[in-house]
VEXVEXKOL-157898 format. One line per 4 residues: number of its first residue (from 1); their letters; for each residue x, y, z of N, C-alpha, C. Coordinates in steps of 0.02 Angstrom, whole numbers. Example, Ala and Ser with C-alpha at 12.3 -4.5 7.8 and 13.67 -1.06 7.14 Angstrom:
2
1 = AS = 660:-284:390:615:-225:390:660:-165:390; 642:-112:354:684:-53:357:645:2:394
END
This chain:
304
1 = MNKQ = 5496:3877:6218:5498:3944:6190:5543:3989:6232; 5585:4027:6197:5629:4075:6231:5587:4127:6267; 5599:4136:6333:5559:4183:6372:5567:4255:6348; 5623:4269:6314:5636:4337:6290:5606:4349:6221
5 = RIVA = 5576:4299:6193:5549:4305:6126:5492:4356:6125; 5493:4399:6073:5441:4449:6064:5390:4421:6015; 5332:4403:6041:5280:4374:6000:5244:4429:5962; 5228:4416:5899:5196:4467:5857:5124:4479:5879
9 = PITL = 5102:4541:5877:5031:4555:5892:4987:4528:5837; 4925:4512:5856:4875:4488:5807:4826:4544:5796; 4810:4558:5733:4757:4605:5719:4700:4569:5686; 4640:4578:5713:4580:4544:5689:4530:4597:5666
13 = FVYN = 4504:4588:5605:4457:4636:5576:4387:4606:5575; 4340:4640:5607:4272:4614:5614:4222:4667:5590; 4161:4642:5576:4108:4689:5554:4041:4667:5583; 4005:4624:5547:3936:4609:5569:3919:4535:5567
17 = RLSH = 3969:4491:5568:3956:4419:5564:3975:4387:5631; 3928:4383:5676:3941:4358:5743:3964:4286:5743; 3928:4242:5708:3945:4171:5707:4015:4160:5680; 4032:4193:5625:4099:4186:5596:4152:4212:5644
21 = TRQT = 4140:4271:5672:4188:4301:5718:4201:4256:5778; 4148:4226:5805:4155:4182:5862:4199:4121:5844; 4188:4092:5786:4229:4034:5764:4301:4054:5755; 4312:4113:5727:4380:4137:5716:4417:4146:5783
25 = VEAL = 4384:4178:5830:4415:4192:5895:4427:4127:5934; 4378:4083:5935:4385:4020:5972:4443:3978:5945; 4453:3980:5880:4509:3943:5850:4575:3974:5871; 4579:4040:5870:4641:4074:5892:4656:4060:5965
29 = QKNE = 4604:4057:6007:4614:4045:6078:4645:3977:6092; 4636:3930:6046:4663:3862:6054:4737:3858:6036; 4764:3911:6009:4835:3913:5992:4878:3919:6055; 4934:3883:6056:4976:3882:6116:5006:3951:6131
33 = LAKC = 5014:3994:6081:5043:4060:6093:4991:4114:6104; 4927:4095:6108:4875:4146:6117:4886:4186:6180; 4902:4152:6235:4911:4187:6300:4972:4233:6301; 5016:4225:6252:5075:4269:6247:5064:4326:6197
37 = SDLF = 5007:4326:6163:4995:4371:6107:4946:4427:6125; 4963:4488:6105:4917:4544:6111:4870:4542:6050; 4805:4545:6063:4755:4544:6011:4725:4614:6002; 4727:4639:5941:4697:4703:5924:4639:4690:5877
41 = IFAD = 4579:4712:5897:4520:4700:5858:4495:4767:5830; 4488:4770:5764:4462:4829:5731:4391:4814:5709; 4343:4848:5740:4272:4837:5725:4246:4894:5682; 4229:4878:5621:4207:4930:5574:4137:4955:5592
45 = GAKS = 4123:5018:5574:4058:5047:5587:4005:5022:5538; 3943:5030:5556:3887:5006:5515:3884:5044:5449; 3869:5007:5395:3863:5036:5329:3793:5065:5318; 3744:5038:5353:3675:5059:5344:3636:5048:5408
49 = QESI = 3576:5075:5411:3533:5065:5469:3519:4991:5480; 3511:4955:5424:3494:4884:5428:3549:4842:5460; 3611:4865:5456:3667:4826:5482:3686:4843:5554; 3655:4894:5583:3674:4917:5650:3667:4862:5702
53 = AAVN = 3612:4826:5701:3600:4774:5752:3653:4720:5749; 3670:4697:5689:3720:4644:5682:3790:4670:5702; 3804:4732:5685:3868:4762:5706:3872:4766:5782; 3818:4786:5814:3817:4791:5887:3824:4722:5920
57 = DVRE = 3794:4671:5890:3801:4603:5917:3874:4582:5918; 3910:4597:5864:3982:4580:5861:4020:4620:5913; 4003:4683:5921:4039:4726:5969:4027:4704:6041; 3967:4680:6056:3954:4654:6123:3996:4591:6135
61 = YIKT = 4001:4548:6085:4038:4486:6092:4113:4499:6103; 4143:4542:6062:4215:4551:6066:4237:4580:6133; 4191:4613:6168:4207:4640:6235:4213:4584:6287; 4191:4524:6270:4194:4468:6317:4255:4423:6306
65 = IGGF = 4294:4438:6255:4348:4393:6234:4406:4394:6285; 4430:4335:6302:4489:4326:6345:4535:4275:6312; 4585:4253:6351:4630:4201:6327:4691:4227:6291; 4700:4293:6289:4758:4323:6257:4796:4366:6309
69 = KSVN = 4857:4385:6293:4895:4427:6339:4857:4491:6353; 4828:4520:6301:4785:4578:6308:4737:4579:6249; 4680:4612:6259:4632:4621:6205:4618:4696:6199; 4632:4723:6140:4626:4795:6128:4576:4805:6071
73 = IVER = 4524:4844:6084:4470:4852:6035:4468:4924:6009; 4465:4928:5942:4455:4993:5909:4388:4990:5873; 4340:5029:5897:4273:5032:5866:4269:5093:5821; 4260:5080:5757:4255:5135:5710:4185:5168:5716
77 = DENF = 4184:5234:5717:4120:5270:5719:4086:5270:5650; 4126:5263:5598:4099:5262:5530:4120:5198:5496; 4091:5186:5438:4109:5126:5400:4170:5139:5357; 4226:5111:5377:4288:5119:5339:4286:5077:5275
81 = GLAN = 4251:5019:5277:4257:4970:5224:4316:4925:5240; 4314:4863:5217:4366:4815:5235:4436:4838:5214; 4441:4864:5152:4507:4883:5127:4539:4937:5170; 4503:4991:5182:4532:5046:5222:4544:5025:5294
85 = SIIH = 4500:4983:5320:4509:4959:5389:4573:4919:5395; 4585:4874:5347:4646:4833:5349:4708:4876:5338; 4706:4919:5288:4764:4962:5274:4783:5003:5335; 4733:5035:5366:4747:5076:5425:4770:5034:5484
89 = GVTK = 4737:4978:5495:4754:4935:5552:4823:4904:5547; 4839:4877:5488:4905:4846:5479:4960:4899:5484; 4948:4957:5455:4997:5011:5459:5010:5031:5532; 4956:5038:5570:4962:5057:5640:5003:5007:5680
93 = LCNE = 4987:4942:5672:5023:4891:5710:5095:4884:5687; 5108:4890:5622:5177:4887:5597:5218:4944:5624; 5188:5003:5626:5224:5062:5652:5241:5054:5726; 5195:5023:5763:5205:5018:5836:5246:4958:5856
97 = YGKV = 5240:4901:5820:5272:4839:5841:5323:4812:5791; 5324:4838:5731:5372:4815:5681:5351:4752:5644; 5299:4719:5667:5274:4659:5634:5203:4647:5657; 5166:4607:5619:5096:4595:5636:5072:4531:5603
101 = IVVE = 5025:4496:5637:4989:4440:5609:4919:4463:5594; 4893:4449:5534:4830:4477:5512:4778:4422:5500; 4720:4430:5531:4666:4382:5525:4600:4420:5514; 4558:4394:5469:4492:4422:5459:4440:4378:5494
105 = DDLV = 4378:4403:5497:4327:4371:5538:4295:4309:5507; 4323:4284:5451:4296:4223:5422:4350:4170:5412; 4402:4174:5454:4457:4126:5449:4464:4086:5513; 4461:4020:5505:4472:3974:5561:4542:3947:5556
109 = TSPF = 4580:3953:5609:4651:3934:5608:4664:3869:5646; 4717:3836:5626:4741:3777:5662:4771:3798:5729; 4773:3753:5778:4806:3769:5842:4881:3783:5834; 4909:3769:5775:4981:3779:5764:4995:3842:5722
113 = FLRY = 4943:3880:5708:4948:3939:5665:4995:3991:5694; 4986:4011:5757:5026:4064:5786:5099:4044:5794; 5111:3980:5810:5181:3958:5815:5216:3964:5748; 5183:3941:5695:5211:3945:5627:5225:4017:5608
117 = MNDA = 5177:4061:5620:5186:4131:5602:5245:4163:5638; 5248:4152:5703:5302:4183:5741:5370:4153:5725; 5372:4087:5716:5436:4056:5696:5461:4085:5630; 5416:4090:5582:5436:4116:5516:5454:4190:5518
121 = LDIY = 5417:4229:5557:5433:4300:5564:5503:4309:5593; 5521:4267:5642:5587:4271:5673:5642:4249:5625; 5629:4195:5587:5681:4166:5545:5697:4210:5484; 5645:4242:5456:5654:4278:5393:5654:4354:5400
125 = VNEP = 5657:4378:5460:5653:4450:5471:5707:4489:5433; 5765:4461:5425:5820:4496:5393:5830:4475:5320; 5781:4441:5291:5785:4422:5220:5746:4473:5179; 5780:4517:5144:5746:4571:5108:5700:4546:5052
129 = SVAS = 5710:4486:5027:5668:4461:4973:5602:4431:4997; 5595:4422:5063:5534:4393:5091:5490:4449:5120; 5428:4454:5094:5384:4508:5115:5329:4485:5162; 5311:4421:5160:5255:4400:5202:5257:4325:5216
133 = IHGY = 5220:4306:5267:5210:4236:5286:5136:4221:5277; 5120:4166:5245:5050:4150:5231:5031:4084:5263; 4970:4078:5289:4949:4019:5324:4905:3971:5286; 4877:3993:5229:4832:3951:5190:4869:3915:5134
137 = WYTV = 4849:3853:5119:4873:3819:5060:4818:3775:5031; 4818:3769:4966:4765:3735:4928:4773:3659:4931; 4720:3624:4914:4722:3551:4910:4746:3532:4840; 4811:3531:4831:4840:3517:4766:4851:3442:4757
141 = DREM = 4874:3423:4697:4877:3352:4679:4944:3319:4696; 4984:3351:4739:5049:3322:4755:5069:3342:4826; 5115:3304:4853:5140:3319:4920:5188:3378:4916; 5182:3423:4963:5223:3483:4962:5276:3480:5017
145 = PETF = 5329:3520:5010:5378:3526:5065:5345:3557:5127; 5379:3553:5183:5353:3582:5245:5337:3656:5235; 5383:3692:5204:5372:3763:5186:5405:3776:5119; 5382:3828:5085:5409:3845:5019:5389:3917:5003
149 = FLRG = 5419:3944:4950:5406:4013:4931:5370:4019:4864; 5327:4070:4860:5295:4091:4798:5303:4166:4791; 5303:4190:4730:5309:4262:4718:5242:4297:4733; 5245:4355:4763:5185:4393:4778:5164:4385:4850
153 = ASCW = 5099:4396:4863:5073:4392:4931:5000:4370:4929; 4979:4336:4981:4910:4313:4987:4878:4344:5049; 4814:4328:5061:4777:4368:5110:4737:4328:5161; 4740:4262:5162:4700:4223:5210:4744:4199:5267
157 = GWAT = 4751:4240:5318:4794:4224:5374:4866:4235:5356; 4892:4294:5369:4959:4312:5346:4994:4357:5397; 5057:4368:5384:5097:4410:5429:5149:4446:5389; 5171:4502:5416:5223:4541:5382:5261:4583:5432
161 = WSHA = 5312:4618:5408:5352:4664:5448:5342:4735:5420; 5359:4784:5460:5350:4854:5439:5391:4870:5376; 5453:4843:5371:5494:4859:5313:5465:4830:5249; 5428:4775:5254:5396:4746:5195:5330:4782:5179
165 = WNIF = 5290:4797:5230:5227:4832:5220:5237:4900:5189; 5295:4929:5198:5309:4995:5170:5307:4996:5094; 5312:4938:5061:5311:4937:4988:5239:4936:4962; 5189:4930:5007:5120:4928:4985:5101:4992:4948
169 = QEDG = 5075:4984:4887:5055:5040:4845:4979:5041:4842; 4949:5096:4867:4876:5101:4867:4848:5117:4798; 4887:5149:4756:4863:5170:4690:4863:5112:4641; 4804:5085:4628:4799:5027:4583:4820:5043:4512
173 = QKLL = 4808:5104:4489:4826:5122:4421:4902:5119:4411; 4939:5144:4461:5012:5140:4456:5036:5067:4452; 5004:5024:4490:5023:4954:4489:5007:4922:4421; 4948:4937:4394:4929:4909:4329:4975:4934:4274
177 = DELK = 4991:4998:4275:5036:5026:4224:5104:4992:4226; 5130:4980:4286:5195:4948:4292:5193:4876:4269; 5139:4840:4285:5132:4771:4261:5131:4769:4185; 5096:4815:4154:5092:4817:4080:5159:4837:4050
181 = NKRL = 5191:4888:4078:5254:4912:4050:5308:4859:4054; 5306:4818:4106:5356:4765:4114:5333:4699:4083; 5274:4700:4050:5247:4640:4017:5241:4581:4065; 5213:4596:4124:5209:4545:4176:5138:4521:4190
185 = TRSF = 5090:4544:4151:5020:4527:4168:5006:4453:4164; 5034:4418:4115:5020:4346:4109:5051:4308:4167; 5113:4324:4186:5145:4292:4243:5107:4309:4307; 5086:4372:4313:5047:4394:4371:4982:4354:4377
189 = DLDG = 4953:4336:4321:4891:4297:4319:4902:4222:4320; 4960:4201:4344:4977:4129:4347:4965:4096:4279; 4997:4125:4228:4992:4099:4160:4920:4096:4135; 4881:4145:4154:4813:4149:4130:4762:4109:4168
193 = TMNY = 4781:4076:4223:4733:4035:4260:4697:4074:4315; 4719:4135:4329:4685:4177:4378:4671:4245:4347; 4621:4281:4374:4601:4345:4346:4627:4403:4388; 4690:4399:4409:4717:4451:4453:4719:4519:4418
197 = TKML = 4739:4521:4355:4741:4585:4319:4672:4615:4314; 4622:4574:4300:4553:4599:4296:4530:4624:4364; 4549:4589:4418:4532:4612:4485:4562:4680:4499; 4623:4691:4476:4656:4755:4485:4621:4809:4444
201 = KDQI = 4602:4793:4382:4565:4840:4341:4498:4858:4373; 4465:4808:4401:4400:4820:4433:4409:4864:4496; 4465:4854:4531:4478:4897:4590:4486:4969:4567; 4521:4980:4513:4532:5047:4487:4466:5079:4467
205 = KGKN = 4421:5039:4438:4355:5064:4416:4306:5072:4473; 4325:5048:4532:4279:5053:4589:4230:4996:4593; 4240:4944:4553:4195:4886:4554:4210:4840:4614; 4269:4845:4641:4286:4813:4705:4332:4860:4743
209 = NSWA = 4341:4847:4806:4385:4890:4846:4439:4847:4879; 4468:4803:4838:4515:4753:4865:4582:4783:4884; 4600:4776:4947:4668:4792:4968:4714:4734:4948; 4687:4673:4947:4728:4613:4938:4759:4611:4868
213 = IRWH = 4722:4631:4816:4750:4629:4749:4806:4680:4743; 4800:4736:4779:4853:4787:4778:4914:4764:4817; 4904:4728:4872:4960:4701:4910:4997:4648:4869; 4958:4604:4835:4988:4553:4793:5028:4586:4736
217 = ASTF = 4998:4635:4703:5032:4668:4647:5095:4706:4671; 5089:4738:4729:5146:4775:4756:5206:4730:4768; 5193:4673:4799:5248:4626:4814:5272:4590:4752; 5226:4574:4707:5245:4541:4645:5292:4585:4604
221 = LANK = 5274:4648:4597:5316:4694:4558:5384:4706:4590; 5386:4703:4656:5449:4711:4691:5489:4646:4693; 5462:4594:4660:5494:4527:4659:5505:4500:4729; 5455:4510:4771:5457:4485:4840:5421:4419:4845
225 = LQLS = 5437:4382:4898:5410:4314:4907:5368:4309:4970; 5322:4260:4969:5285:4241:5028:5304:4169:5046; 5309:4156:5111:5320:4088:5134:5252:4055:5144; 5244:3995:5118:5181:3957:5125:5195:3890:5159
229 = PGSS = 5145:3863:5193:5153:3797:5225:5129:3741:5178; 5158:3683:5184:5138:3626:5143:5069:3599:5161; 5047:3612:5221:4980:3594:5243:4946:3657:5269; 4883:3667:5253:4851:3730:5270:4840:3737:5345
233 = LVRN = 4854:3796:5369:4842:3814:5439:4782:3860:5446; 4748:3872:5390:4691:3917:5388:4636:3887:5344; 4574:3894:5368:4516:3876:5327:4470:3936:5322; 4450:3953:5261:4405:4010:5251:4333:3986:5255
237 = IGFD = 4295:4013:5303:4225:3993:5312:4177:4046:5285; 4204:4093:5246:4164:4149:5222:4128:4138:5156; 4140:4081:5124:4109:4069:5059:4040:4038:5066; 3999:4071:5107:3930:4049:5118:3881:4103:5099
241 = GSGT = 3906:4153:5061:3864:4208:5040:3858:4264:5090; 3892:4259:5147:3884:4309:5201:3933:4367:5194; 3986:4359:5156:4037:4410:5153:4023:4464:5101; 4059:4520:5107:4050:4576:5062:4070:4558:4991
245 = HSGE = 4125:4521:4984:4152:4507:4917:4153:4432:4901; 4120:4391:4941:4124:4319:4929:4055:4290:4914; 4053:4247:4864:3991:4211:4849:3991:4145:4885; 3951:4099:4859:3948:4032:4889:3992:3985:4848
249 = SDAF = 4038:3950:4881:4083:3904:4846:4117:3859:4896; 4132:3797:4873:4173:3752:4914:4239:3739:4880; 4257:3780:4831:4318:3770:4791:4381:3776:4833; 4378:3813:4888:4438:3825:4928:4436:3789:4995
253 = AVSL = 4393:3739:5001:4388:3700:5063:4452:3660:5073; 4476:3660:5135:4537:3622:5152:4528:3591:5221; 4570:3541:5234:4576:3513:5301:4634:3548:5336; 4624:3567:5398:4677:3602:5434:4732:3553:5455
257 = ATKA = 4794:3579:5456:4851:3540:5478:4840:3512:5548; 4855:3448:5557:4845:3415:5621:4908:3411:5663; 4963:3438:5636:5025:3441:5675:5061:3506:5657; 5108:3523:5699:5145:3586:5689:5186:3585:5625
261 = IIVE = 5189:3642:5592:5232:3651:5535:5302:3669:5561; 5351:3630:5541:5419:3643:5563:5450:3695:5516; 5465:3753:5543:5492:3808:5502:5568:3809:5511; 5602:3789:5459:5676:3792:5457:5695:3836:5398
265 = YVFP = 5753:3867:5403:5773:3913:5350:5778:3878:5283; 5745:3906:5233:5749:3885:5164:5772:3945:5123; 5821:3935:5080:5845:3991:5040:5786:4020:5000; 5775:4086:5005:5716:4116:4972:5720:4116:4896
269 = HQNN = 5680:4075:4865:5671:4073:4793:5604:4042:4778; 5573:4062:4723:5508:4035:4707:5512:3961:4693; 5467:3922:4723:5464:3851:4711:5419:3839:4650; 5450:3824:4593:5412:3817:4532:5368:3755:4531
273 = VARD = 5385:3704:4570:5342:3645:4576:5276:3666:4609; 5282:3707:4661:5222:3732:4695:5181:3777:4649; 5215:3819:4611:5180:3862:4563:5142:3821:4512; 5174:3769:4485:5141:3726:4435:5081:3690:4466
277 = ALIK = 5089:3668:4528:5034:3633:4562:4975:3681:4572; 4990:3743:4587:4938:3793:4597:4902:3808:4532; 4939:3812:4477:4908:3823:4411:4861:3765:4394; 4884:3703:4405:4841:3645:4391:4779:3647:4435
281 = YHIK = 4787:3667:4497:4730:3670:4543:4678:3719:4517; 4700:3778:4496:4652:3829:4473:4618:3807:4409; 4654:3774:4364:4622:3748:4303:4568:3697:4321; 4585:3651:4365:4537:3600:4386:4477:3631:4421
285 = TKRS = 4489:3680:4464:4435:3713:4501:4387:3748:4454; 4415:3784:4404:4372:3819:4356:4329:3770:4317; 4358:3713:4298:4319:3662:4262:4264:3635:4306; 4280:3624:4370:4231:3597:4417:4173:3646:4426
289 = IFER = 4189:3711:4433:4137:3761:4441:4094:3765:4379; 4127:3763:4320:4090:3765:4257:4043:3706:4251; 4066:3647:4270:4024:3587:4266:3964:3593:4312; 3974:3620:4373:3919:3627:4419:3866:3676:4393
293 = IKNR = 3891:3731:4362:3844:3780:4333:3806:3748:4276; 3841:3711:4233:3809:3679:4175:3756:3628:4198; 3774:3588:4249:3727:3538:4274:3666:3572:4305; 3677:3628:4341:3621:3663:4372:3574:3691:4318
297 = LHRL = 3604:3718:4263:3562:3744:4209:3522:3689:4176; 3553:3631:4167:3517:3574:4138:3458:3554:4182; 3469:3554:4248:3415:3536:4293:3358:3587:4290; 3377:3651:4287:3327:3704:4283:3288:3700:4218
301 = IGTT = 3322:3688:4164:3289:3683:4099:3243:3623:4098; 3266:3569:4130:3226:3508:4130:3162:3513:4171; 3159:3563:4216:3099:3569:4259:3051:3621:4233; 3069:3655:4178:3024:3707:4151:2979:3679:4097
END
């Protein structure tokens, strides 16, 4: 590694899940660039009296964290909520450092995650069509290239630059109106296999407070791309019913990459083979979930 290289800061968002937070931090500590990286932890305030103890447990733990160039903790006095916490935190780090790696408290990363992120941030910094770097990839039915591009942006272990984050639009209604006016809702929804438009409508109605759907829509409308790895460098451990917006599911389970992802310059354009593989994956996943629900109902009916 070039000694003059400026490694991107990591921002970690935590709340009240001590076990998840510990797994997330321990995985990051195993990365070879951890000791070169400044870690910024944003700890959200308690939402209710019942959550104070769990929030305090997390805050006590994060004060013990080492293994990074520096550890900087921001403890919120009030409950920002995940969306506002991420929007404020990412904006702050982008303004101060020009780039940032973003991790939430339910993501376990491969030991090669930080190298991939920093390599890609360095290689694509001057590519105006590239808005973000993403670390997660699905278990699709075909072998993928080492890296490739998709339109839009994802949210499970990602990175961006200040010039790209500046296109983030907080107003969900403006995003929805533009998607409709440009007749892009079906493409935005991966040809109807995902409910992204519905998620955006629900955000507007206050049924969810997703920053991620607005980030995806913002980059999608701007025709921006995300770089993805052919093997996942991130595993989401939050689908155990413990998260604010996540239920219980194993649909997104993956094996982490066991070797480094080699990041070499690829001309930025959407990889339609990857897009098709993702569409097939979502169709298969929905069928699998439906079958499990149907089988569970049959079992329940059979026992009554």
